[in-house]
C-alpha positions as CSV (number, residue, x, y, z in Angstrom):
1,M,-1.6,17.7,-7.2
2,K,-4.8,16.8,-3.9
3,N,-6.5,15.4,-6.7
4,M,-4.2,13.1,-8.3
5,L,-2.8,12.2,-4.6
6,F,-6.6,11.5,-3.5
7,I,-7.4,9.3,-7.2
8,A,-3.4,7.1,-6.1
9,A,-5.0,6.0,-3.0
10,A,-8.2,5.3,-3.9
11,L,-6.5,3.0,-6.9
12,A,-4.0,2.2,-4.6
13,F,-5.8,0.7,-1.6
14,T,-8.3,-2.8,-1.0
15,A,-9.9,-2.8,1.9
16,P,-10.0,-6.0,4.5
17,A,-13.0,-8.4,4.4
18,S,-13.7,-7.3,7.6
19,A,-12.9,-3.8,8.9
20,Q,-16.6,-3.8,11.0
21,D,-14.9,-6.7,12.9
22,L,-11.5,-4.9,13.9
23,P,-11.5,-4.9,18.2
24,K,-11.2,-1.9,19.0
25,T,-6.8,-0.4,18.8
26,Q,-5.5,2.6,20.7
27,L,-2.0,4.3,18.5
28,K,0.0,6.4,19.9
29,V,2.5,7.8,17.4
30,V,5.4,9.8,17.0
31,G,6.0,11.0,13.9
32,S,8.2,13.5,11.9
33,I,9.7,17.2,12.3
34,S,5.8,18.6,12.5
35,A,5.6,21.6,10.6
36,L,7.2,19.9,7.7
37,A,4.5,18.9,4.6
38,P,5.8,14.8,6.0
39,Y,3.8,15.1,8.5
40,K,0.9,17.8,8.1
41,E,0.1,16.3,4.9
42,F,0.2,12.9,5.1
43,E,1.9,11.3,9.0
44,V,-1.5,13.2,10.3
45,P,-4.6,12.2,8.0
46,F,-3.1,8.8,7.9
47,W,-2.9,7.3,11.4
48,T,-5.6,10.1,12.4
49,K,-8.5,9.2,9.8
50,T,-8.0,7.4,7.0
51,L,-7.3,3.8,9.3
52,S,-10.3,4.8,11.3
53,E,-12.6,5.3,8.3
54,K,-11.1,2.0,6.9
55,S,-11.6,0.1,10.2
56,K,-15.2,1.8,10.8
57,G,-13.9,3.0,13.8
58,A,-11.9,0.3,15.1
59,V,-8.5,2.2,14.8
60,T,-7.7,5.5,16.5
61,A,-4.0,7.3,17.0
62,E,-2.8,10.2,18.6
63,I,0.0,11.2,17.0
64,K,2.4,14.2,17.7
65,G,5.8,15.5,16.4
66,F,9.3,14.1,17.8
67,N,10.2,18.2,18.0
68,E,7.0,18.6,19.4
69,M,7.8,16.6,22.0
70,G,11.1,17.7,22.9
71,L,12.9,14.7,21.6
72,K,15.7,14.1,19.0
73,G,15.6,12.4,16.3
74,P,18.2,9.0,17.3
75,E,15.7,8.9,20.6
76,V,13.0,7.8,19.1
77,L,14.9,4.6,17.3
78,R,15.8,4.2,21.0
79,L,12.6,5.2,23.2
80,M,10.7,2.9,20.1
81,S,14.1,0.0,21.0
82,S,13.0,-0.1,24.8
83,G,8.8,0.0,24.5
84,A,8.8,3.6,25.9
85,L,7.4,4.5,22.2
86,E,4.8,2.4,19.9
87,I,5.3,3.6,17.3
88,G,7.8,6.0,15.5
89,A,9.5,8.1,12.9
90,T,12.9,9.7,12.3
91,V,15.3,10.7,9.7
92,L,17.2,8.3,9.1
93,A,20.7,9.7,8.8
94,Y,19.9,11.2,12.2
95,L,20.5,7.6,13.9
96,A,24.2,7.8,11.8
97,A,26.4,8.5,15.7
98,D,24.8,5.3,16.8
99,D,25.8,3.3,13.9
100,P,26.8,4.1,10.5
101,A,25.0,1.5,8.4
102,N,21.8,4.3,9.1
103,E,23.7,6.8,7.2
104,A,24.4,4.3,3.9
105,V,20.7,5.5,1.6
106,D,21.9,9.2,2.1
107,I,25.5,9.1,1.5
108,A,26.2,12.8,0.5
109,G,26.3,13.4,-3.4
110,L,25.8,9.4,-4.4
111,I,21.3,10.5,-5.3
112,T,20.7,12.7,-7.5
113,S,17.6,12.3,-8.6
114,V,13.9,11.0,-6.5
115,E,13.4,8.4,-8.9
116,Q,16.9,7.1,-7.4
117,S,15.9,7.8,-4.4
118,R,12.7,5.9,-4.7
119,K,14.6,2.5,-6.2
120,A,17.7,3.1,-3.2
121,T,15.4,4.0,-0.6
122,E,13.0,0.5,-1.5
123,A,16.1,-1.5,-2.1
124,S,17.2,-0.5,1.2
125,K,14.3,-1.6,3.2
126,A,16.1,-5.5,4.1
127,M,19.4,-3.6,5.3
128,Y,17.3,-0.6,7.3
129,Q,14.2,-4.1,8.7
130,K,17.6,-6.4,9.9
131,L,19.1,-3.7,11.5
132,F,16.4,-2.4,13.0
133,A,15.4,-6.1,14.2
134,K,18.9,-5.9,16.5
135,F,16.6,-3.0,18.4
136,G,13.5,-4.9,18.2
137,V,12.5,-2.6,16.3
138,K,10.3,-3.6,12.3
139,L,10.5,-0.9,9.6
140,L,6.5,0.0,8.2
141,A,7.8,2.1,5.1
142,A,10.5,5.2,4.6
143,G,9.9,8.2,2.7
144,T,11.8,11.7,2.0
145,Y,12.4,14.9,2.4
146,P,12.6,16.9,-1.1
147,A,16.0,17.3,-2.7
148,Q,18.4,19.2,-0.4
149,V,20.7,21.6,-2.4
150,L,23.4,24.8,-2.3
151,Y,22.0,27.9,-1.6
152,C,24.4,30.6,-1.9
153,N,25.1,34.4,-0.7
154,V,27.7,34.6,-3.6
155,E,28.0,34.4,-7.0
156,I,28.7,31.3,-7.7
157,K,28.6,28.7,-11.4
158,G,29.2,25.7,-10.5
159,L,29.9,23.0,-7.8
160,S,33.2,23.2,-7.6
161,D,32.6,27.1,-6.5
162,I,32.7,25.4,-2.6
163,A,36.1,25.9,-3.1
164,G,37.3,27.9,0.1
165,K,34.1,28.9,1.4
166,K,31.9,28.1,4.2
167,V,29.6,26.1,4.3
168,R,26.4,25.3,6.3
169,V,26.4,21.4,6.6
170,A,23.7,19.0,8.8
171,G,24.9,16.2,9.6
172,R,28.3,14.0,9.0
173,S,28.1,12.6,4.9
174,Q,27.5,16.8,4.2
175,S,30.3,17.8,6.1
176,E,32.6,15.0,4.4
177,L,31.5,17.0,1.5
178,V,32.1,19.7,1.7
179,A,35.1,19.7,2.5
180,A,36.2,17.2,-0.2
181,L,35.6,19.9,-2.4
182,G,37.2,21.8,-0.3
183,G,35.0,24.2,1.5
184,T,34.6,24.7,5.0
185,P,31.5,23.0,6.8
186,V,29.9,24.8,9.1
187,T,27.9,23.3,11.5
188,M,24.8,25.2,13.1
189,A,20.7,24.9,14.1
190,F,18.3,25.6,11.1
191,G,17.2,29.1,12.8
192,E,20.5,30.5,13.1
193,V,20.7,30.5,9.2
194,V,19.4,32.9,7.8
195,P,21.3,35.8,10.2
196,A,24.2,33.4,9.2
197,L,23.8,33.7,5.5
198,Q,23.0,37.5,5.8
199,N,26.2,39.0,7.9
200,K,28.4,36.7,5.6
201,T,29.6,34.3,8.4
202,V,29.0,32.0,6.3
203,D,28.8,31.7,2.3
204,C,26.2,28.9,1.2
205,G,24.4,26.2,3.3
206,I,22.5,23.6,2.3
207,T,18.3,22.6,2.8
208,G,15.5,21.6,1.0
209,T,14.6,23.5,-2.5
210,L,11.3,24.3,-1.0
211,S,11.8,24.4,3.5
212,G,14.7,27.4,2.1
213,N,12.3,29.6,0.1
214,A,9.2,29.2,4.0
215,A,12.2,29.8,5.9
216,K,13.2,32.9,3.9
217,W,17.1,31.5,2.6
218,N,16.4,33.4,-0.3
219,E,15.7,36.2,0.4
220,V,19.4,36.6,2.2
221,S,21.2,33.9,-0.9
222,T,21.7,35.4,-4.7
223,H,22.1,31.7,-6.1
224,L,21.2,28.3,-6.0
225,L,22.7,24.7,-7.3
226,A,19.6,23.1,-8.7
227,L,21.3,19.6,-8.1
228,P,20.6,17.5,-5.2
229,L,23.4,16.9,-2.8
230,S,20.8,14.5,-0.3
231,W,18.0,14.4,0.4
232,G,16.9,13.3,4.5
233,Q,15.0,9.8,4.3
234,I,12.2,9.3,6.8
235,A,12.0,5.6,8.6
236,Y,8.8,5.0,9.6
237,A,8.2,1.7,11.9
238,V,6.8,0.2,15.1
239,N,7.7,-1.7,18.3
240,M,8.1,-5.2,18.1
241,K,6.4,-6.7,20.9
242,S,3.8,-4.1,20.5
243,W,3.0,-5.1,17.0
244,E,2.7,-8.4,17.8
245,K,-0.1,-7.8,20.0
246,M,-2.1,-6.4,17.6
247,D,-4.9,-8.1,16.1
248,P,-3.4,-9.4,12.8
249,R,-6.3,-7.9,10.5
250,V,-5.1,-4.5,12.2
251,R,-2.1,-5.5,11.7
252,A,-2.8,-6.0,8.3
253,L,-4.7,-3.0,8.0
254,I,-1.6,-1.0,8.6
255,E,0.4,-2.6,6.1
256,T,-1.9,-2.3,3.3
257,E,-2.7,1.4,3.6
258,I,0.7,2.5,5.4
259,R,1.7,1.7,1.5
260,T,-0.9,4.7,0.2
261,M,1.0,7.2,2.5
262,E,4.3,6.1,1.6
263,N,3.8,6.4,-2.0
264,G,2.3,10.2,-1.3
265,I,5.1,11.9,0.6
266,W,7.1,10.5,-2.4
267,A,5.1,12.4,-4.9
268,A,4.7,15.2,-3.0
269,A,8.8,15.0,-2.4
270,A,9.0,15.2,-6.4
271,Y,6.4,18.6,-6.7
272,H,7.8,20.5,-3.9
273,T,11.5,19.5,-5.0
274,E,10.5,21.4,-8.5
275,Q,8.6,24.0,-6.3
276,G,11.3,25.4,-4.0
277,L,13.3,25.9,-7.8
278,A,10.0,27.8,-9.2
279,C,9.3,29.8,-6.4
280,N,13.0,30.7,-5.6
281,A,13.6,31.7,-9.7
282,G,10.2,33.9,-9.1
283,R,8.9,31.3,-12.2
284,D,5.5,31.8,-12.7
285,D,4.3,28.3,-12.2
286,C,5.3,28.8,-7.9
287,K,2.0,27.3,-7.0
288,I,2.9,26.6,-2.8
289,G,5.7,29.1,-2.4
290,T,7.0,32.8,-2.2
291,K,8.7,34.1,-5.1
292,G,12.1,35.2,-4.8
293,K,14.4,36.5,-7.4
294,M,17.2,33.4,-6.7
295,T,19.6,33.0,-9.3
296,V,19.5,29.3,-10.3
297,I,21.9,27.4,-12.1
298,Q,21.4,24.0,-13.9
299,P,24.0,21.2,-12.6
300,S,26.2,21.3,-15.7
301,E,28.0,18.1,-17.0
302,A,30.9,19.2,-14.5
303,D,29.8,19.7,-11.7
304,R,27.5,16.1,-11.9
305,A,30.9,14.4,-13.1
306,L,32.8,16.3,-9.8
307,L,30.5,15.1,-7.7
308,K,30.3,11.7,-8.9
309,K,33.9,11.4,-8.5
310,T,34.0,13.3,-4.8
311,V,31.4,10.4,-3.6
312,N,33.4,6.9,-5.2
313,E,36.8,8.4,-4.4
314,V,35.9,10.2,-0.9
315,L,32.2,9.8,0.9
316,I,31.5,6.3,0.0
317,P,35.3,5.0,1.5
318,K,35.0,7.4,4.3
319,W,31.8,6.3,5.1
320,A,32.7,2.5,3.8
321,A,36.0,2.8,6.9
322,R,33.0,3.3,9.9
323,C,30.6,0.9,8.9
324,S,31.2,-3.0,9.4
325,A,32.1,-5.3,6.7
326,E,28.5,-6.7,7.4
327,C,27.3,-3.0,6.9
328,V,29.6,-2.9,3.4
329,A,28.6,-6.1,2.4
330,D,24.6,-4.9,2.9
331,F,25.1,-1.8,0.6
332,N,26.8,-3.5,-2.3
333,N,23.7,-5.9,-2.1
334,T,21.1,-3.2,-2.4
335,I,21.7,0.3,-3.0
336,G,25.6,0.2,-4.5
337,K,23.6,-2.1,-7.4
338,V,20.6,0.6,-7.3
339,M,23.2,3.2,-7.9
340,G,26.0,1.0,-9.9
341,V,28.3,1.7,-7.2
342,V,30.5,-1.0,-4.6
343,A,31.9,-0.4,-1.3
344,K,34.9,-1.5,0.1
345,K,36.0,-3.3,3.5
């Protein structure tokens, strides 16, 4: 996997004509969650090594994950808006309380493959660029975490078995999906889920295929439904005034090279999604996780039909009701076109 990404990076790179002449530029960056792959495998190398190498040492950076700085996800955009932060990363869904438009690309159940997620996220960039501009912030790139799926400590055979179950969720959209399927959504911190599953405080929980494995959810769960229910797209952005003060050649370097980082994050999300399934099931092709003994259930046509019906009849209308008319129109012109759905205000 690393070799593949290295080759992709080498092919994608086009060196600026006068990298050695770039002015000395020191960047301060707030990254995404420091314990997870996008930060460790892509953000840190990009900001601290790639830019320095490509600029002959002219562009250097310091980076810390927002969690290491004691920040919540929504605070990153607010601090970038005020100029207190120069460059930052946050999960778009974390910003939903400030503006429901931020939830648009990760309406629970809408996107069920990493390929769809990439296309929808690319299409949504114009929407988020306009939204961020209201805060004086420029969107630079967008990545994602691996697929978020359903783990249960009771036997399930498909999506309809959520009915009557207590399910740990993250965020409003996941909560609405579980409720629409007849389950009881439960909000709790990620670190509290393992004992809750163990003690039967909750029956199921939603998290990433590989992050759940790393957090030992597979040791307290028996069944996993391999149907992506959400993603967790990451926005990488910069304060507009800080951006405009940078030398145009430095801006060009960042914009060129961040595409390689973005491509790497998306490729890893696909690989990590599959590795999470392989490892939780205890398959021989598990390479980067811990082999478990879970029953991994492949989604049936009935599961996909139920999810599509629930999203179209409940999730999208609920989201559209709390978003502005402009927001709904932007969704329909971007994400909606990719996914073949229409939101109505």
